[in-house]
N, CA, C and O atoms as CSV, one atom per row, in Angstrom:
chain,resi,resn,atom,element,x,y,z
A,1,UNK,N,N,113.196,2.083,133.451
A,1,UNK,CA,C,113.108,3.640,133.687
A,1,UNK,C,C,114.529,3.444,134.410
A,1,UNK,O,O,114.833,2.720,135.358
A,2,UNK,N,N,115.473,4.541,133.464
A,2,UNK,CA,C,116.521,5.175,133.814
A,2,UNK,C,C,116.657,6.199,134.566
A,2,UNK,O,O,116.379,7.275,134.036
A,3,UNK,N,N,117.089,6.215,135.918
A,3,UNK,CA,C,117.691,7.313,136.416
A,3,UNK,C,C,119.025,7.973,136.412
A,3,UNK,O,O,120.053,7.402,136.778
A,4,UNK,N,N,118.959,9.353,135.929
A,4,UNK,CA,C,120.055,10.248,135.745
A,4,UNK,C,C,120.298,11.029,137.380
A,4,UNK,O,O,119.729,12.026,137.824
A,5,UNK,N,N,121.347,10.161,138.028
A,5,UNK,CA,C,121.278,11.279,139.086
A,5,UNK,C,C,122.426,12.326,139.171
A,5,UNK,O,O,123.616,12.049,139.020
A,6,UNK,N,N,122.007,13.363,139.390
A,6,UNK,CA,C,123.016,14.478,139.459
A,6,UNK,C,C,123.434,15.063,141.573
A,6,UNK,O,O,122.694,15.324,142.522
A,7,UNK,N,N,124.478,15.031,141.450
A,7,UNK,CA,C,125.097,15.114,142.891
A,7,UNK,C,C,124.226,16.705,143.227
A,7,UNK,O,O,123.735,17.393,142.331
A,8,UNK,N,N,124.196,16.988,144.424
A,8,UNK,CA,C,123.741,18.080,144.572
A,8,UNK,C,C,124.188,19.457,144.576
A,8,UNK,O,O,123.544,20.499,144.454
A,9,UNK,N,N,125.826,19.177,144.795
A,9,UNK,CA,C,126.747,20.148,144.354
A,9,UNK,C,C,126.790,20.587,142.649
A,9,UNK,O,O,127.241,21.624,142.164
A,10,UNK,N,N,126.424,19.911,142.245
A,10,UNK,CA,C,126.593,19.835,140.707
A,10,UNK,C,C,125.176,20.483,139.976
A,10,UNK,O,O,125.139,20.866,138.807
A,11,UNK,N,N,124.264,20.509,140.733
A,11,UNK,CA,C,122.790,20.634,140.336
A,11,UNK,C,C,122.709,21.863,139.431
A,11,UNK,O,O,122.125,21.841,138.348
A,12,UNK,N,N,123.037,22.435,139.699
A,12,UNK,CA,C,123.134,24.370,139.648
A,12,UNK,C,C,123.418,24.156,137.755
A,12,UNK,O,O,122.619,24.366,136.843
A,13,UNK,N,N,124.662,23.736,137.701
A,13,UNK,CA,C,125.546,23.395,136.364
A,13,UNK,C,C,125.060,22.441,135.347
A,13,UNK,O,O,125.007,22.418,134.117
A,14,UNK,N,N,124.718,21.650,136.336
A,14,UNK,CA,C,124.093,20.560,135.369
A,14,UNK,C,C,122.733,19.599,135.269
A,14,UNK,O,O,122.546,18.609,134.560
A,15,UNK,N,N,122.196,19.994,135.857
A,15,UNK,CA,C,120.458,19.759,136.103
A,15,UNK,C,C,119.873,20.028,134.638
A,15,UNK,O,O,119.455,19.144,133.890
A,16,UNK,N,N,119.914,21.449,134.343
A,16,UNK,CA,C,119.387,21.856,133.119
A,16,UNK,C,C,119.494,21.224,131.878
A,16,UNK,O,O,118.639,20.920,131.047
A,17,UNK,N,N,121.389,21.004,131.928
A,17,UNK,CA,C,122.278,20.327,130.702
A,17,UNK,C,C,121.579,19.064,130.412
A,17,UNK,O,O,120.914,18.866,129.396
A,18,UNK,N,N,121.768,18.233,131.354
A,18,UNK,CA,C,120.922,16.922,131.801
A,18,UNK,C,C,119.474,16.267,131.024
A,18,UNK,O,O,119.391,15.174,130.464
A,19,UNK,N,N,118.616,17.089,131.153
A,19,UNK,CA,C,117.353,17.344,131.368
A,19,UNK,C,C,117.422,17.843,129.759
A,19,UNK,O,O,116.728,17.263,128.924
A,20,UNK,N,N,118.142,18.751,129.451
A,20,UNK,CA,C,117.789,18.853,127.981
A,20,UNK,C,C,118.521,17.948,126.890
A,20,UNK,O,O,118.121,18.056,125.731
A,21,UNK,N,N,119.656,16.982,127.196
A,21,UNK,CA,C,120.290,16.281,126.880
A,21,UNK,C,C,119.159,14.478,126.748
A,21,UNK,O,O,119.058,13.690,125.808
A,22,UNK,N,N,118.691,14.467,127.782
A,22,UNK,CA,C,117.712,12.902,127.539
A,22,UNK,C,C,116.178,13.785,127.309
A,22,UNK,O,O,115.211,13.212,127.810
A,23,UNK,N,N,115.995,14.627,126.862
A,23,UNK,CA,C,114.725,15.144,126.366
A,23,UNK,C,C,113.790,14.183,125.615
A,23,UNK,O,O,112.630,13.892,125.909
A,24,UNK,N,N,114.667,13.677,124.402
A,24,UNK,CA,C,114.272,13.168,123.539
A,24,UNK,C,C,113.968,11.473,124.082
A,24,UNK,O,O,113.185,10.756,123.459
A,25,UNK,N,N,114.650,11.030,125.214
A,25,UNK,CA,C,114.171,9.694,125.657
A,25,UNK,C,C,113.242,9.357,126.908
A,25,UNK,O,O,113.564,9.420,128.095
A,26,UNK,N,N,112.375,9.095,126.526
A,26,UNK,CA,C,111.314,8.502,127.994
A,26,UNK,C,C,111.622,8.137,128.664
A,26,UNK,O,O,111.371,8.636,129.761
A,27,UNK,N,N,112.589,6.720,128.547
A,27,UNK,CA,C,112.998,6.510,129.787
A,27,UNK,C,C,114.361,6.455,130.578
A,27,UNK,O,O,115.041,5.612,131.162
A,28,UNK,N,N,114.396,7.777,130.293
A,28,UNK,CA,C,115.648,8.743,131.183
A,28,UNK,C,C,114.771,9.704,132.377
A,28,UNK,O,O,114.129,10.734,132.171
A,29,UNK,N,N,114.919,9.222,133.239
A,29,UNK,CA,C,114.604,10.587,134.029
A,29,UNK,C,C,115.437,11.180,135.072
A,29,UNK,O,O,115.985,10.581,135.997
A,30,UNK,N,N,115.471,12.750,134.746
A,30,UNK,CA,C,116.870,13.081,135.194
A,30,UNK,C,C,116.247,13.916,137.052
A,30,UNK,O,O,115.314,14.652,137.374
A,31,UNK,N,N,117.545,13.164,137.901
A,31,UNK,CA,C,116.790,13.626,139.325
A,31,UNK,C,C,118.297,14.381,140.160
A,31,UNK,O,O,119.489,14.175,139.934
A,32,UNK,N,N,117.645,15.269,141.140
A,32,UNK,CA,C,119.115,15.226,141.738
A,32,UNK,C,C,118.955,14.836,143.417
A,32,UNK,O,O,118.077,15.107,144.236
A,33,UNK,N,N,120.181,14.104,143.505
A,33,UNK,CA,C,120.348,13.594,144.902
A,33,UNK,C,C,120.684,14.567,146.184
A,33,UNK,O,O,121.658,15.269,146.457
A,34,UNK,N,N,119.325,14.268,146.908
A,34,UNK,CA,C,118.677,15.019,148.293
A,34,UNK,C,C,119.087,14.780,149.267
A,34,UNK,O,O,118.997,15.593,150.187
A,35,UNK,N,N,119.796,13.360,149.449
A,35,UNK,CA,C,120.287,12.645,150.518
A,35,UNK,C,C,120.918,13.547,151.820
A,35,UNK,O,O,121.735,14.412,151.502
A,36,UNK,N,N,120.636,13.419,153.066
A,36,UNK,CA,C,121.677,14.204,153.778
A,36,UNK,C,C,122.092,13.112,155.064
A,36,UNK,O,O,121.717,11.959,155.277
A,37,UNK,N,N,122.778,13.767,155.606
A,37,UNK,CA,C,123.426,12.956,156.574
A,37,UNK,C,C,124.616,11.758,156.530
A,37,UNK,O,O,125.169,11.607,155.441
A,38,UNK,N,N,125.014,10.949,157.584
A,38,UNK,CA,C,126.006,10.246,157.025
A,38,UNK,C,C,125.014,9.034,156.254
A,38,UNK,O,O,123.798,8.871,156.150
A,39,UNK,N,N,126.549,8.097,155.663
A,39,UNK,CA,C,126.113,7.255,155.254
A,39,UNK,C,C,125.782,5.920,156.002
A,39,UNK,O,O,126.731,5.245,156.402
A,40,UNK,N,N,124.309,5.432,156.249
A,40,UNK,CA,C,123.987,4.406,156.736
A,40,UNK,C,C,124.516,2.947,156.834
A,40,UNK,O,O,124.665,2.136,157.749
A,41,UNK,N,N,124.814,2.973,154.985
A,41,UNK,CA,C,125.618,1.235,155.035
A,41,UNK,C,C,126.665,1.221,155.996
A,41,UNK,O,O,126.602,0.267,156.771
A,42,UNK,N,N,127.577,1.981,156.159
A,42,UNK,CA,C,128.790,2.183,156.884
A,42,UNK,C,C,128.470,1.761,158.432
A,42,UNK,O,O,129.266,1.131,159.128
A,43,UNK,N,N,126.988,2.273,158.927
A,43,UNK,CA,C,126.954,1.561,160.220
A,43,UNK,C,C,126.157,0.287,160.442
A,43,UNK,O,O,125.915,-0.369,161.456
A,44,UNK,N,N,125.868,0.168,159.320
A,44,UNK,CA,C,125.707,-1.212,159.245
A,44,UNK,C,C,126.236,-2.455,159.106
A,44,UNK,O,O,125.554,-3.476,159.017
A,45,UNK,N,N,127.770,-2.400,159.077
A,45,UNK,CA,C,128.653,-3.258,159.310
A,45,UNK,C,C,128.708,-4.134,160.499
A,45,UNK,O,O,128.480,-3.531,161.548
A,46,UNK,N,N,128.952,-5.401,160.613
A,46,UNK,CA,C,128.654,-6.202,161.900
A,46,UNK,C,C,129.799,-5.895,162.601
A,46,UNK,O,O,130.980,-5.814,162.262
A,47,UNK,N,N,129.107,-5.710,163.848
A,47,UNK,CA,C,130.301,-5.837,164.989
A,47,UNK,C,C,130.125,-6.699,166.013
A,47,UNK,O,O,129.220,-6.430,166.803
A,48,UNK,N,N,130.895,-7.854,166.223
A,48,UNK,CA,C,130.677,-8.238,167.560
A,48,UNK,C,C,129.472,-9.368,167.592
A,48,UNK,O,O,129.283,-10.275,166.781
A,49,UNK,N,N,128.887,-9.110,168.509
A,49,UNK,CA,C,127.599,-9.924,168.182
A,49,UNK,C,C,126.627,-10.002,167.819
A,49,UNK,O,O,125.873,-10.937,168.088
A,50,UNK,N,N,126.191,-8.469,166.667
A,50,UNK,CA,C,125.453,-8.637,165.738
A,50,UNK,C,C,125.801,-9.054,164.354
A,50,UNK,O,O,125.126,-8.640,163.412
A,51,UNK,N,N,127.132,-10.098,164.118
A,51,UNK,CA,C,127.340,-10.507,163.399
A,51,UNK,C,C,126.249,-11.453,162.722
A,51,UNK,O,O,125.445,-11.915,163.532
A,52,UNK,N,N,126.067,-11.826,161.407
A,52,UNK,CA,C,125.324,-12.687,160.931
A,52,UNK,C,C,125.828,-14.446,160.956
A,52,UNK,O,O,126.967,-14.780,160.631
A,53,UNK,N,N,124.763,-15.442,161.396
A,53,UNK,CA,C,125.402,-16.525,161.530
A,53,UNK,C,C,125.535,-17.258,160.352
A,53,UNK,O,O,124.437,-17.575,159.894
A,54,UNK,N,N,126.593,-17.679,159.630
A,54,UNK,CA,C,126.753,-18.402,158.535
A,54,UNK,C,C,126.731,-20.063,158.878
A,54,UNK,O,O,127.458,-20.730,159.615
A,55,UNK,N,N,125.766,-20.378,158.162
A,55,UNK,CA,C,125.491,-22.096,158.449
A,55,UNK,C,C,125.901,-22.715,156.379
A,55,UNK,O,O,125.875,-22.160,155.280
A,56,UNK,N,N,126.260,-24.263,156.965
A,56,UNK,CA,C,126.540,-24.837,155.582
A,56,UNK,C,C,124.931,-25.278,155.519
A,56,UNK,O,O,124.402,-25.480,156.612
A,57,UNK,N,N,124.366,-25.391,154.692
A,57,UNK,CA,C,123.189,-25.909,154.416
A,57,UNK,C,C,123.549,-27.191,153.392
A,57,UNK,O,O,122.598,-27.829,152.942
A,58,UNK,N,N,124.852,-27.554,153.040
A,58,UNK,CA,C,124.586,-28.677,152.729
A,58,UNK,C,C,124.149,-29.874,153.335
A,58,UNK,O,O,123.878,-29.724,154.526
A,59,UNK,N,N,123.954,-31.309,152.778
A,59,UNK,CA,C,123.468,-31.948,153.157
A,59,UNK,C,C,124.593,-32.821,153.888
A,59,UNK,O,O,125.500,-33.015,153.078
A,60,UNK,N,N,124.894,-33.482,155.255
A,60,UNK,CA,C,126.214,-33.797,155.871
A,60,UNK,C,C,125.971,-35.012,155.291
A,60,UNK,O,O,124.959,-35.691,155.116
A,61,UNK,N,N,127.750,-35.191,154.897
A,61,UNK,CA,C,128.169,-36.600,154.054
A,61,UNK,C,C,127.907,-37.723,155.482
A,61,UNK,O,O,127.965,-37.473,156.686
A,62,UNK,N,N,127.620,-38.963,154.784
A,62,UNK,CA,C,127.305,-40.170,155.990
A,62,UNK,C,C,128.431,-40.324,155.882
A,62,UNK,O,O,129.098,-40.329,154.848
A,63,UNK,N,N,128.916,-40.536,157.473
A,63,UNK,CA,C,129.898,-41.103,158.380
A,63,UNK,C,C,130.394,-42.436,157.601
A,63,UNK,O,O,129.727,-43.238,156.948
A,64,UNK,N,N,131.899,-42.407,157.906
A,64,UNK,CA,C,132.468,-43.897,157.638
A,64,UNK,C,C,133.325,-43.626,156.363
A,64,UNK,O,O,133.771,-42.564,155.929
A,65,UNK,N,N,133.475,-45.612,155.627
A,65,UNK,CA,C,134.044,-44.824,154.481
A,65,UNK,C,C,133.635,-45.644,153.286
A,65,UNK,O,O,132.686,-46.422,153.381
A,66,UNK,N,N,134.301,-45.507,152.178
A,66,UNK,CA,C,133.780,-45.853,151.274
A,66,UNK,C,C,134.947,-47.574,150.746
A,66,UNK,O,O,136.171,-47.644,150.853
A,67,UNK,N,N,134.109,-48.559,150.280
A,67,UNK,CA,C,134.961,-49.540,150.197
A,67,UNK,C,C,135.961,-49.187,148.977
A,67,UNK,O,O,135.794,-48.099,148.424
A,68,UNK,N,N,136.882,-49.954,148.573
A,68,UNK,CA,C,138.124,-49.956,147.887
A,68,UNK,C,C,137.388,-50.382,146.629
A,68,UNK,O,O,136.545,-51.270,146.754
A,69,UNK,N,N,137.608,-49.847,145.416
A,69,UNK,CA,C,137.501,-49.935,143.756
A,69,UNK,C,C,138.496,-50.507,143.166
A,69,UNK,O,O,139.568,-50.334,143.747
A,70,UNK,N,N,138.535,-51.131,142.215
A,70,UNK,CA,C,139.420,-51.421,141.049
A,70,UNK,C,C,139.520,-50.581,140.021
A,70,UNK,O,O,138.593,-50.737,139.227
A,71,UNK,N,N,140.253,-49.780,139.733
A,71,UNK,CA,C,140.411,-48.836,138.526
A,71,UNK,C,C,140.288,-49.615,137.380
A,71,UNK,O,O,141.080,-50.542,137.210
A,72,UNK,N,N,139.060,-49.281,136.238
A,72,UNK,CA,C,139.350,-50.433,134.694
A,72,UNK,C,C,140.582,-49.724,134.315
A,72,UNK,O,O,141.103,-48.631,134.537
A,73,UNK,N,N,140.896,-51.063,133.486
A,73,UNK,CA,C,142.304,-50.425,132.357
A,73,UNK,C,C,141.518,-50.191,131.058
A,73,UNK,O,O,142.094,-49.766,130.057
């Protein structure tokens, strides 16, 4: 399913045109964006204490050194 989202400001002039344009395509649904209020994604930004803890999940390297090896000629 594909959604053709029309902004609310342009719904009066575009909605009917887009419905007619996609009438032959059953995979497309034309909808009007009716969301209101501030964008919640901006408020979800981490700040101070709320930051996610990022950890390195790779296995720790064995402590110590490796023996010297001679290069093959």
